[in-house]
Backbone as CSV, one residue per row, in Angstrom:
resi,resn,N_x,N_y,N_z,CA_x,CA_y,CA_z,C_x,C_y,C_z
1,MET,28.895,-199.826,-135.673,29.582,-199.137,-134.581,30.400,-197.968,-135.107
2,LYS,31.019,-198.190,-136.277,31.832,-197.134,-136.864,30.969,-195.924,-137.211
3,ARG,29.741,-196.184,-137.775,28.854,-195.081,-138.142,28.433,-194.308,-136.900
4,LYS,28.142,-195.052,-135.786,27.744,-194.389,-134.536,28.884,-193.539,-134.001
5,GLY,30.117,-194.051,-134.131,31.270,-193.292,-133.656,31.455,-192.017,-134.446
6,ASN,31.260,-192.094,-135.782,31.374,-190.902,-136.621,30.312,-189.869,-136.243
7,TYR,29.095,-190.362,-135.940,27.996,-189.458,-135.572,28.327,-188.715,-134.280
8,LEU,28.837,-189.452,-133.298,29.180,-188.830,-132.021,30.307,-187.817,-132.185
9,PHE,31.255,-188.142,-133.057,32.372,-187.228,-133.300,31.870,-185.923,-133.929
10,ILE,30.995,-186.067,-134.928,30.439,-184.882,-135.597,29.625,-184.043,-134.614
11,LEU,28.809,-184.721,-133.782,27.987,-184.018,-132.803,28.857,-183.242,-131.817
12,ALA,29.909,-183.877,-131.353,30.811,-183.222,-130.401,31.492,-182.021,-131.040
13,THR,31.865,-182.171,-132.321,32.508,-181.061,-133.031,31.570,-179.877,-133.179
14,LEU,30.311,-180.174,-133.560,29.325,-179.097,-133.708,29.071,-178.391,-132.385
15,MET,29.021,-179.158,-131.293,28.801,-178.557,-129.974,29.975,-177.666,-129.595
16,LEU,31.183,-178.111,-129.921,32.368,-177.325,-129.618,32.373,-176.022,-130.409
17,ILE,32.015,-176.107,-131.694,31.966,-174.917,-132.541,30.901,-173.944,-132.029
18,SER,29.738,-174.473,-131.657,28.659,-173.628,-131.153,29.074,-172.933,-129.859
19,SER,29.747,-173.711,-128.995,30.195,-173.140,-127.731,31.204,-172.027,-127.965
20,PHE,32.119,-172.247,-128.910,33.123,-171.234,-129.227,32.480,-169.982,-129.804
21,ALA,31.495,-170.192,-130.675,30.817,-169.055,-131.300,30.077,-168.232,-130.261
22,PHE,29.448,-168.927,-129.285,28.716,-168.212,-128.235,29.663,-167.390,-127.382
23,ARG,30.827,-167.983,-127.031,31.792,-167.258,-126.223,32.357,-166.081,-126.984
24,SER,32.561,-166.252,-128.289,33.119,-165.172,-129.101,32.147,-164.001,-129.194
25,ALA,30.874,-164.359,-129.337,29.873,-163.309,-129.460,29.651,-162.594,-128.133
26,GLY,29.919,-163.307,-127.021,29.714,-162.721,-125.711,28.264,-162.836,-125.292
27,ALA,28.007,-162.550,-124.031,26.647,-162.609,-123.514,25.813,-161.496,-124.143
28,PRO,24.525,-161.728,-124.276,23.671,-160.681,-124.864,23.704,-159.432,-124.002
29,PRO,23.570,-158.248,-124.597,23.612,-157.003,-123.822,22.452,-156.933,-122.837
30,ALA,22.683,-156.266,-121.723,21.632,-156.124,-120.714,20.465,-155.327,-121.292
31,LYS,19.271,-155.677,-120.890,18.065,-155.013,-121.367,17.968,-153.614,-120.768
32,GLN,17.664,-152.647,-121.623,17.530,-151.273,-121.153,16.272,-151.130,-120.296
33,GLU,16.455,-150.561,-119.110,15.344,-150.400,-118.191,14.672,-149.037,-118.399
34,TYR,13.589,-148.820,-117.671,12.830,-147.575,-117.768,12.787,-146.913,-116.388
35,TYR,12.718,-145.593,-116.383,12.728,-144.855,-115.128,11.599,-143.828,-115.112
36,GLU,11.110,-143.587,-113.913,10.153,-142.502,-113.718,10.744,-141.503,-112.742
37,ILE,10.747,-140.243,-113.140,11.048,-139.152,-112.220,9.706,-138.552,-111.830
38,ARG,9.331,-138.724,-110.572,8.062,-138.181,-110.088,8.369,-136.995,-109.182
39,ILE,7.673,-135.898,-109.384,7.944,-134.675,-108.630,6.662,-134.197,-107.963
40,TYR,6.720,-134.072,-106.642,5.608,-133.491,-105.891,5.895,-132.011,-105.664
41,ASN,5.041,-131.166,-106.172,5.135,-129.733,-105.928,4.324,-129.408,-104.680
42,ILE,4.987,-128.852,-103.679,4.329,-128.612,-102.408,4.390,-127.142,-102.031
43,ASN,3.530,-126.770,-101.109,3.447,-125.393,-100.628,3.561,-125.425,-99.110
44,TYR,4.612,-124.810,-98.578,4.832,-124.844,-97.135,3.704,-124.186,-96.359
45,GLY,3.033,-123.241,-96.978,1.985,-122.529,-96.259,0.619,-123.146,-96.412
46,SER,0.540,-124.399,-96.859,-0.761,-125.015,-97.141,-0.947,-126.293,-96.331
47,GLY,-1.187,-126.131,-95.025,-1.562,-127.281,-94.187,-0.493,-128.326,-94.002
48,GLY,0.769,-127.944,-93.955,1.840,-128.905,-93.701,1.993,-129.939,-94.787
49,GLN,2.000,-129.506,-96.045,2.058,-130.459,-97.160,3.331,-131.289,-97.162
50,GLU,4.458,-130.691,-96.809,5.705,-131.458,-96.824,5.614,-132.667,-95.897
51,GLY,5.112,-132.461,-94.682,4.984,-133.559,-93.728,4.038,-134.641,-94.216
52,LYS,2.953,-134.229,-94.872,1.989,-135.199,-95.387,2.593,-136.049,-96.503
53,VAL,3.335,-135.391,-97.413,3.960,-136.135,-98.509,5.047,-137.056,-97.961
54,ASP,5.860,-136.559,-97.032,6.906,-137.389,-96.430,6.315,-138.636,-95.776
55,ALA,5.266,-138.450,-94.985,4.651,-139.579,-94.285,4.079,-140.595,-95.265
56,PHE,3.436,-140.108,-96.327,2.860,-141.007,-97.326,3.947,-141.798,-98.041
57,LEU,4.994,-141.098,-98.481,6.069,-141.781,-99.200,6.776,-142.803,-98.313
58,LYS,7.114,-142.400,-97.102,7.878,-143.265,-96.200,7.081,-144.477,-95.733
59,ASP,5.853,-144.252,-95.308,5.084,-145.307,-94.642,4.136,-146.068,-95.556
60,VAL,3.824,-145.495,-96.728,2.815,-146.119,-97.589,3.347,-146.440,-98.983
61,PHE,3.834,-145.407,-99.693,4.167,-145.587,-101.102,5.407,-146.454,-101.303
62,LEU,6.504,-146.132,-100.631,7.707,-146.938,-100.813,7.508,-148.392,-100.386
63,PRO,6.879,-148.667,-99.236,6.607,-150.070,-98.902,5.771,-150.794,-99.959
64,ALA,4.807,-150.067,-100.573,3.989,-150.682,-101.619,4.822,-150.996,-102.853
65,LEU,5.734,-150.091,-103.216,6.616,-150.352,-104.349,7.527,-151.539,-104.055
66,HIS,8.005,-151.638,-102.826,8.845,-152.778,-102.452,8.067,-154.088,-102.597
67,ARG,6.818,-154.082,-102.167,5.991,-155.289,-102.318,5.764,-155.628,-103.784
68,ALA,5.776,-154.596,-104.633,5.574,-154.801,-106.071,6.866,-155.206,-106.777
69,GLY,7.958,-155.362,-106.030,9.212,-155.816,-106.621,10.169,-154.714,-107.006
70,ILE,9.851,-153.462,-106.668,10.743,-152.331,-106.956,11.482,-152.022,-105.654
71,THR,12.706,-152.501,-105.542,13.386,-152.497,-104.249,14.168,-151.227,-103.951
72,LYS,14.544,-150.473,-104.967,15.364,-149.286,-104.761,14.660,-148.059,-105.327
73,VAL,14.155,-147.227,-104.440,13.468,-145.997,-104.838,14.170,-144.823,-104.170
74,GLY,14.550,-143.831,-104.959,15.221,-142.666,-104.413,14.239,-141.538,-104.139
75,VAL,14.388,-140.885,-102.995,13.563,-139.730,-102.642,14.500,-138.595,-102.260
76,PHE,14.326,-137.445,-102.885,15.281,-136.351,-102.737,14.585,-135.008,-102.562
77,LYS,15.292,-134.112,-101.867,14.821,-132.731,-101.716,15.946,-131.788,-102.120
78,PRO,15.596,-130.621,-102.638,16.625,-129.649,-103.031,17.475,-129.219,-101.834
79,LEU,18.745,-128.881,-102.115,19.620,-128.352,-101.071,19.037,-127.069,-100.503
80,GLU,19.405,-126.782,-99.270,18.887,-125.579,-98.611,19.247,-124.302,-99.374
81,THR,20.390,-124.324,-100.073,20.833,-123.145,-100.814,20.209,-123.057,-102.201
82,ASP,19.465,-124.093,-102.613,18.845,-124.118,-103.930,17.601,-123.240,-103.952
83,SER,17.362,-122.583,-105.078,16.207,-121.685,-105.190,14.886,-122.419,-105.069
84,GLU,14.886,-123.754,-105.320,13.657,-124.539,-105.243,13.491,-125.196,-103.872
85,SER,14.365,-124.856,-102.915,14.314,-125.486,-101.602,12.933,-125.354,-100.983
86,GLY,12.414,-126.510,-100.530,11.120,-126.498,-99.872,9.930,-126.503,-100.800
87,LYS,10.137,-126.546,-102.094,9.025,-126.477,-103.035,8.753,-127.791,-103.762
88,LYS,9.741,-128.683,-103.786,9.575,-129.918,-104.547,10.179,-131.109,-103.802
89,ILE,9.599,-132.280,-104.056,10.170,-133.548,-103.597,10.284,-134.437,-104.823
90,PHE,11.487,-134.955,-105.078,11.772,-135.749,-106.273,11.843,-137.234,-105.926
91,LEU,11.267,-138.066,-106.799,11.393,-139.518,-106.670,12.044,-140.077,-107.922
92,PHE,12.890,-141.092,-107.733,13.435,-141.869,-108.846,12.943,-143.294,-108.675
93,ILE,12.146,-143.764,-109.658,11.569,-145.103,-109.590,12.032,-145.903,-110.809
94,PRO,12.810,-146.969,-110.616,13.262,-147.787,-111.747,12.284,-148.926,-112.058
95,TYR,12.114,-149.222,-113.338,11.247,-150.307,-113.784,12.030,-151.236,-114.701
96,LYS,11.792,-152.528,-114.571,12.464,-153.505,-115.429,11.975,-153.422,-116.870
97,SER,10.750,-152.968,-117.041,10.170,-152.878,-118.387,9.130,-151.766,-118.408
98,VAL,8.751,-151.341,-119.600,7.712,-150.317,-119.713,6.365,-150.895,-119.297
99,GLU,6.212,-152.220,-119.415,4.973,-152.869,-118.979,4.822,-152.760,-117.456
100,GLN,5.943,-152.907,-116.736,5.885,-152.777,-115.281,5.457,-151.370,-114.881
101,TYR,5.961,-150.385,-115.603,5.559,-148.994,-115.363,4.059,-148.819,-115.617
102,ALA,3.584,-149.338,-116.744,2.185,-149.162,-117.121,1.236,-149.886,-116.168
103,MET,1.686,-150.990,-115.594,0.826,-151.799,-114.731,0.829,-151.340,-113.280
104,LEU,1.710,-150.410,-112.912,1.815,-150.027,-111.507,0.491,-149.538,-110.913
105,PRO,-0.269,-148.656,-111.578,-1.550,-148.227,-110.992,-2.484,-149.394,-110.677
106,GLU,-2.509,-150.392,-111.568,-3.364,-151.554,-111.342,-2.854,-152.376,-110.167
107,VAL,-1.534,-152.513,-110.062,-0.939,-153.255,-108.947,-1.272,-152.575,-107.621
108,LEU,-1.142,-151.254,-107.576,-1.442,-150.520,-106.350,-2.934,-150.587,-106.011
109,ALA,-3.768,-150.597,-107.036,-5.219,-150.659,-106.815,-5.636,-151.980,-106.168
110,LYS,-4.821,-153.025,-106.345,-5.116,-154.338,-105.768,-4.427,-154.536,-104.415
111,ASP,-3.625,-153.561,-104.005,-2.883,-153.657,-102.748,-3.728,-153.035,-101.632
112,ASN,-4.419,-153.862,-100.868,-5.306,-153.368,-99.826,-4.557,-152.660,-98.704
113,VAL,-3.348,-153.106,-98.407,-2.540,-152.450,-97.377,-2.238,-151.016,-97.801
114,TYR,-1.879,-150.857,-99.066,-1.591,-149.532,-99.612,-2.820,-148.632,-99.539
115,LYS,-3.955,-149.152,-99.963,-5.180,-148.343,-100.006,-5.629,-147.943,-98.606
116,GLU,-5.533,-148.861,-97.654,-5.980,-148.564,-96.297,-5.013,-147.605,-95.602
117,ALA,-3.722,-147.880,-95.717,-2.738,-147.046,-95.033,-2.661,-145.650,-95.645
118,GLY,-2.942,-145.540,-96.942,-2.812,-144.253,-97.627,-4.118,-143.524,-97.837
119,ALA,-5.198,-143.986,-97.225,-6.521,-143.412,-97.481,-6.583,-141.916,-97.203
120,SER,-5.994,-141.469,-96.092,-6.074,-140.048,-95.739,-5.353,-139.173,-96.747
121,PHE,-4.339,-139.727,-97.419,-3.583,-138.995,-98.439,-4.257,-139.113,-99.796
122,LEU,-4.614,-140.326,-100.173,-5.197,-140.575,-101.487,-6.600,-139.988,-101.621
123,GLU,-7.336,-139.916,-100.507,-8.709,-139.425,-100.535,-8.854,-138.139,-99.724
124,ALA,-7.811,-137.335,-99.723,-7.826,-136.080,-98.961,-8.932,-135.158,-99.470
125,PRO,-9.516,-134.329,-98.598,-10.556,-133.378,-99.021,-10.027,-132.424,-100.090
126,TYR,-10.909,-132.015,-100.983,-10.492,-131.160,-102.092,-9.901,-129.837,-101.610
127,ASN,-10.350,-129.371,-100.453,-9.868,-128.082,-99.941,-8.700,-128.227,-98.963
128,GLU,-8.183,-129.460,-98.817,-6.992,-129.722,-98.009,-6.057,-130.667,-98.766
129,PRO,-5.650,-130.302,-99.984,-4.807,-131.203,-100.785,-3.447,-131.410,-100.130
130,PRO,-2.893,-132.636,-100.185,-1.593,-132.904,-99.577,-0.415,-132.399,-100.415
131,TYR,-0.674,-131.990,-101.639,0.343,-131.395,-102.500,-0.366,-130.534,-103.529
132,MET,0.408,-129.665,-104.190,-0.195,-128.763,-105.164,-0.407,-129.456,-106.506
133,ARG,0.667,-130.052,-107.030,0.599,-130.783,-108.285,1.659,-131.887,-108.280
134,GLN,1.428,-132.872,-109.145,2.382,-133.972,-109.283,2.793,-134.089,-110.741
135,GLU,4.096,-134.144,-110.991,4.631,-134.309,-112.339,5.220,-135.714,-112.496
136,SER,5.218,-136.214,-113.714,5.810,-137.526,-113.976,6.554,-137.495,-115.299
137,ILE,7.806,-137.945,-115.269,8.657,-137.988,-116.463,9.081,-139.438,-116.683
138,LEU,8.859,-139.954,-117.878,9.226,-141.330,-118.213,10.481,-141.326,-119.076
139,LEU,11.450,-142.154,-118.700,12.712,-142.221,-119.426,13.079,-143.658,-119.773
140,LYS,13.880,-143.798,-120.822,14.467,-145.090,-121.184,15.968,-144.989,-120.999
141,ALA,16.549,-145.982,-120.327,17.977,-145.971,-120.034,18.807,-145.950,-121.311
142,PHE,19.944,-145.278,-121.239,20.863,-145.248,-122.369,21.440,-146.633,-122.641
143,MET,21.781,-146.878,-123.883,22.342,-148.147,-124.312,23.616,-148.498,-123.540
144,ASN,24.481,-147.505,-123.307,25.760,-147.774,-122.649,25.674,-147.828,-121.131
145,MET,24.501,-147.559,-120.559,24.251,-147.804,-119.142,22.796,-148.219,-119.018
146,PRO,22.498,-149.482,-119.360,21.112,-149.932,-119.468,20.391,-150.138,-118.140
147,GLN,21.147,-150.191,-117.040,20.545,-150.413,-115.732,21.082,-149.389,-114.735
148,PRO,20.321,-149.084,-113.693,20.766,-148.063,-112.740,21.886,-148.564,-111.836
149,PHE,22.607,-147.617,-111.269,23.647,-147.889,-110.279,23.253,-147.179,-108.991
150,PHE,23.330,-147.889,-107.871,22.932,-147.313,-106.597,24.164,-147.157,-105.708
151,PRO,24.649,-145.931,-105.547,25.869,-145.691,-104.769,25.656,-145.937,-103.281
152,GLU,26.741,-146.233,-102.594,26.700,-146.415,-101.150,27.722,-145.482,-100.520
153,TYR,27.268,-144.615,-99.636,28.146,-143.683,-98.946,28.017,-143.895,-97.447
154,SER,29.108,-143.668,-96.728,29.100,-143.867,-95.277,28.946,-142.562,-94.501
155,ASN,29.086,-141.436,-95.190,28.952,-140.151,-94.492,27.479,-139.805,-94.276
156,PRO,27.174,-138.843,-93.417,25.774,-138.491,-93.127,24.999,-138.085,-94.381
157,VAL,23.717,-138.442,-94.404,22.843,-138.105,-95.526,22.806,-136.601,-95.756
158,THR,22.897,-135.837,-94.669,22.789,-134.380,-94.759,23.965,-133.746,-95.485
159,GLU,25.019,-134.523,-95.761,26.185,-133.991,-96.477,26.185,-134.364,-97.951
160,ARG,25.492,-135.422,-98.314,25.571,-135.951,-99.671,24.882,-135.035,-100.677
161,VAL,25.413,-135.057,-101.904,24.865,-134.221,-102.978,24.587,-135.089,-104.202
162,TYR,23.358,-135.057,-104.658,22.972,-135.734,-105.894,22.552,-134.648,-106.876
163,GLU,23.058,-134.738,-108.091,22.733,-133.711,-109.082,21.931,-134.312,-110.230
164,LEU,20.726,-133.817,-110.404,19.853,-134.247,-111.496,19.907,-133.187,-112.580
165,ARG,20.339,-133.592,-113.773,20.466,-132.648,-114.887,19.522,-133.018,-116.029
166,SER,19.002,-131.984,-116.676,18.194,-132.148,-117.875,18.841,-131.343,-118.991
167,TYR,19.117,-131.999,-120.131,19.694,-131.338,-121.297,18.624,-131.290,-122.389
168,GLU,18.125,-130.102,-122.648,17.144,-129.930,-123.704,17.848,-129.611,-125.024
169,SER,17.246,-130.043,-126.120,17.796,-129.783,-127.453,16.779,-129.024,-128.294
170,SER,17.277,-128.297,-129.265,16.391,-127.469,-130.089,15.551,-128.292,-131.054
171,THR,16.048,-129.463,-131.461,15.315,-130.329,-132.383,15.518,-131.791,-131.996
172,GLU,14.690,-132.656,-132.551,14.838,-134.092,-132.316,16.201,-134.589,-132.808
173,ALA,16.634,-134.079,-133.957,17.913,-134.510,-134.522,19.071,-134.159,-133.595
174,LYS,19.022,-132.949,-133.013,20.080,-132.534,-132.096,20.047,-133.376,-130.816
175,ALA,18.855,-133.744,-130.375,18.731,-134.585,-129.186,19.347,-135.964,-129.435
176,ILE,19.108,-136.509,-130.617,19.683,-137.808,-130.974,21.211,-137.737,-130.982
177,LYS,21.749,-136.644,-131.492,23.204,-136.479,-131.526,23.783,-136.364,-130.111
178,LYS,23.064,-135.672,-129.223,23.553,-135.544,-127.850,23.545,-136.895,-127.142
179,ILE,22.520,-137.691,-127.377,22.478,-139.031,-126.799,23.615,-139.881,-127.372
180,GLU,23.858,-139.734,-128.661,24.986,-140.432,-129.300,26.304,-140.005,-128.671
181,MET,26.418,-138.732,-128.335,27.632,-138.200,-127.719,27.907,-138.891,-126.380
182,PHE,26.849,-139.176,-125.623,27.000,-139.892,-124.362,27.402,-141.344,-124.596
183,ASN,26.769,-142.008,-125.570,26.998,-143.432,-125.799,28.233,-143.676,-126.669
184,GLN,28.069,-143.602,-127.985,29.180,-143.877,-128.893,30.301,-142.864,-128.767
185,GLY,29.966,-141.607,-128.434,30.991,-140.583,-128.331,31.904,-140.741,-127.131
186,GLY,31.415,-141.390,-126.088,32.277,-141.664,-124.938,32.101,-140.735,-123.750
187,GLU,31.052,-139.904,-123.739,30.874,-138.994,-122.606,30.600,-139.772,-121.313
188,ILE,29.838,-140.863,-121.400,29.605,-141.698,-120.221,30.927,-142.246,-119.695
189,ASP,31.809,-142.638,-120.607,33.107,-143.190,-120.198,33.920,-142.171,-119.414
190,ILE,33.829,-140.905,-119.790,34.562,-139.861,-119.065,34.007,-139.738,-117.650
191,PHE,32.683,-139.709,-117.528,32.068,-139.646,-116.204,32.481,-140.846,-115.349
192,THR,32.493,-142.021,-115.957,32.840,-143.237,-115.228,34.287,-143.215,-114.768
193,SER,35.197,-142.798,-115.649,36.620,-142.772,-115.304,36.911,-141.796,-114.174
194,LEU,36.094,-140.748,-114.049,36.298,-139.753,-112.996,35.466,-140.053,-111.749
195,LYS,34.766,-141.200,-111.763,34.002,-141.662,-110.596,32.905,-140.669,-110.181
196,PHE,32.091,-140.295,-111.158,30.937,-139.463,-110.860,29.792,-140.264,-110.224
197,ASN,29.922,-141.599,-110.220,28.921,-142.475,-109.600,27.503,-142.137,-110.054
198,ALA,27.303,-142.141,-111.353,25.986,-141.806,-111.911,24.967,-142.884,-111.583
199,VAL,23.780,-142.461,-111.195,22.686,-143.391,-110.937,22.092,-143.866,-112.256
200,PHE,21.923,-142.941,-113.207,21.332,-143.304,-114.493,21.621,-142.234,-115.529
201,TYR,21.463,-142.631,-116.798,21.387,-141.720,-117.940,20.172,-142.172,-118.733
202,GLY,19.288,-141.238,-119.100,18.087,-141.675,-119.788,17.534,-140.682,-120.788
203,GLU,16.932,-141.221,-121.827,16.223,-140.411,-122.827,14.797,-140.200,-122.354
204,VAL,14.337,-138.969,-122.367,12.967,-138.676,-121.935,11.988,-139.087,-123.027
205,LEU,11.087,-140.000,-122.679,10.055,-140.446,-123.612,8.779,-139.637,-123.464
206,ALA,8.493,-139.213,-122.233,7.300,-138.411,-121.973,7.616,-137.421,-120.865
207,GLY,7.383,-136.154,-121.142,7.680,-135.107,-120.176,7.441,-133.743,-120.790
208,ALA,7.577,-132.711,-119.983,7.224,-131.364,-120.423,8.322,-130.656,-121.195
209,ALA,9.562,-131.162,-121.152,10.689,-130.421,-121.736,11.305,-131.115,-122.950
210,LYS,10.557,-131.987,-123.604,11.100,-132.693,-124.771,11.420,-131.735,-125.919
211,PRO,12.420,-132.119,-126.779,13.285,-133.282,-126.629,14.404,-133.028,-125.619
212,ASN,14.605,-133.993,-124.711,15.665,-133.835,-123.717,16.099,-135.184,-123.164
213,LEU,17.226,-135.160,-122.516,17.729,-136.311,-121.787,17.943,-135.865,-120.351
214,MET,18.040,-136.838,-119.447,18.298,-136.529,-118.046,19.290,-137.537,-117.485
215,TYR,20.054,-137.114,-116.495,20.937,-138.044,-115.790,21.197,-137.530,-114.391
216,MET,21.654,-138.457,-113.519,21.910,-138.095,-112.125,23.295,-138.584,-111.714
217,THR,24.119,-137.668,-111.213,25.429,-137.998,-110.668,25.401,-137.789,-109.154
218,THR,26.336,-138.429,-108.426,26.284,-138.403,-106.971,27.663,-138.138,-106.375
219,PHE,27.664,-137.496,-105.200,28.909,-137.089,-104.554,28.761,-137.166,-103.032
220,THR,29.872,-137.340,-102.353,29.819,-137.412,-100.890,29.421,-136.083,-100.275
221,ASP,29.843,-134.989,-100.898,29.522,-133.659,-100.362,29.716,-132.616,-101.459
222,MET,29.471,-131.346,-101.130,29.541,-130.282,-102.118,30.971,-130.067,-102.606
223,LYS,31.933,-130.230,-101.728,33.338,-130.077,-102.119,33.700,-131.103,-103.190
224,SER,33.264,-132.344,-102.975,33.520,-133.399,-103.964,32.813,-133.087,-105.280
225,HIS,31.591,-132.582,-105.201,30.840,-132.188,-106.397,31.632,-131.188,-107.224
226,ASP,32.108,-130.133,-106.577,32.830,-129.075,-107.290,34.135,-129.586,-107.879
227,GLU,34.836,-130.428,-107.140,36.115,-130.965,-107.610,35.918,-131.880,-108.812
228,HIS,34.875,-132.684,-108.778,34.618,-133.589,-109.904,34.308,-132.822,-111.182
229,TRP,33.464,-131.801,-111.079,33.113,-131.055,-112.284,34.306,-130.253,-112.818
230,LYS,35.146,-129.777,-111.927,36.353,-129.073,-112.361,37.274,-130.027,-113.115
231,ALA,37.423,-131.244,-112.599,38.258,-132.254,-113.259,37.676,-132.650,-114.609
232,PHE,36.353,-132.753,-114.686,35.698,-133.126,-115.942,36.019,-132.112,-117.036
233,GLY,35.865,-130.835,-116.723,36.110,-129.795,-117.718,37.549,-129.692,-118.154
234,ALA,38.465,-130.220,-117.332,39.889,-130.112,-117.640,40.439,-131.304,-118.417
235,THR,39.668,-132.380,-118.559,40.189,-133.574,-119.224,40.368,-133.345,-120.723
236,ASN,41.413,-133.926,-121.260,41.649,-133.842,-122.709,40.541,-134.553,-123.480
237,GLU,40.004,-135.644,-122.881,38.942,-136.399,-123.546,37.707,-135.529,-123.760
238,TRP,37.322,-134.760,-122.725,36.158,-133.893,-122.868,36.427,-132.754,-123.837
239,LYS,37.607,-132.176,-123.771,37.945,-131.084,-124.680,37.892,-131.546,-126.134
240,THR,38.408,-132.750,-126.378,38.395,-133.299,-127.741,36.976,-133.608,-128.194
241,LEU,36.202,-134.244,-127.300,34.836,-134.639,-127.646,33.944,-133.420,-127.893
242,SER,34.006,-132.444,-127.017,33.136,-131.268,-127.134,33.509,-130.381,-128.311
243,ALA,34.724,-130.536,-128.826,35.166,-129.721,-129.966,34.726,-130.296,-131.310
244,LYS,34.224,-131.519,-131.320,33.818,-132.136,-132.579,32.623,-131.401,-133.175
245,GLU,32.697,-131.132,-134.443,31.673,-130.356,-135.131,30.306,-131.022,-135.041
246,GLU,30.269,-132.344,-135.125,28.992,-133.057,-135.144,28.220,-132.938,-133.835
247,TYR,28.921,-132.588,-132.739,28.253,-132.494,-131.442,28.029,-131.061,-130.976
248,LYS,28.326,-130.112,-131.814,28.121,-128.722,-131.426,26.639,-128.354,-131.490
249,ASN,26.231,-127.476,-130.593,24.847,-126.970,-130.536,23.808,-128.070,-130.328
250,THR,24.210,-129.122,-129.632,23.251,-130.205,-129.367,22.426,-129.942,-128.110
251,VAL,22.849,-128.993,-127.286,22.115,-128.658,-126.064,21.739,-127.186,-126.080
252,SER,20.449,-126.914,-125.903,19.980,-125.524,-125.908,19.724,-124.990,-124.502
253,THR,19.338,-125.884,-123.579,19.047,-125.478,-122.207,19.488,-126.571,-121.237
254,ILE,20.157,-126.177,-120.171,20.556,-127.105,-119.116,19.848,-126.715,-117.824
255,THR,19.159,-127.665,-117.224,18.516,-127.444,-115.926,19.212,-128.319,-114.895
256,ARG,19.687,-127.711,-113.827,20.405,-128.426,-112.769,19.585,-128.403,-111.486
257,ASN,19.450,-129.557,-110.855,18.813,-129.657,-109.547,19.784,-130.309,-108.586
258,LEU,20.260,-129.554,-107.604,21.130,-130.101,-106.570,20.243,-130.637,-105.461
259,LEU,20.376,-131.928,-105.176,19.450,-132.619,-104.282,20.178,-133.355,-103.165
260,ARG,19.398,-133.710,-102.141,19.923,-134.488,-101.036,18.920,-135.604,-100.747
261,PRO,19.398,-136.844,-100.514,18.452,-137.924,-100.201,17.740,-137.667,-98.874
262,THR,16.487,-138.059,-98.777,15.792,-138.007,-97.493,16.303,-139.156,-96.620
263,ASN,15.981,-139.104,-95.346,16.450,-140.172,-94.451,15.709,-141.474,-94.651
264,TYR,14.683,-141.485,-95.499,13.968,-142.734,-95.792,14.167,-143.190,-97.241
265,SER,14.998,-142.472,-98.000,15.312,-142.887,-99.365,16.061,-144.213,-99.350
266,ASP,15.863,-145.043,-100.391,16.534,-146.342,-100.455,18.005,-146.247,-100.847
267,PHE,18.435,-145.084,-101.335,19.856,-144.908,-101.671,20.199,-143.438,-101.650
């Protein structure tokens, strides 16, 4: 009996130590997700392409993605004052893994509802294309924000402003440093403290402007957008971070897209 008691005591001690070690280490970090930025290039003078793309996305594509387990898909158009207004439609599609991204065409090919409902779009005549070209950019979420955030606003969709930015770098090494600046350097923390409500930050794995990163911030309206960026530039944290020698010349080109969610976007 004494030996059994000693065994139970040792077992309980080991369990306690293991439990303490697990709590000390903390929960494992969240898995970094993958994102696709899909862009439909449309021509207003070519058979009502905008209406065709809108109808396909709203009634066919987004419902199919929802059935495939992708519940939050963003659909955006440039602001009326933007030079690209009326020329592009942007989608943000989040994936739990790169395998989910790779398998999507096969999943859609097995979705009979998708194929039947989208036949007029997917099998459009060659001389009546529903869009001019389609672009696709694959990204991996940053370590310090491994999953997307979906903001909720109560004001009209027509007032909201979402800003999609692309930061290109002159070399791979400079791109790595810029990503480090967001993560270990604390640039994400500055955005978070100022409530930029970023949807994502991601490294571009496949796209036309590599090496680059992309991210999307959100605002209730244009006034809020301008005020947030003014506050960002004035913070001591940003001034200190941007002055560090190791982070200088990490960005060669910045592309800004001011966007507004469509009335059928999931966020």
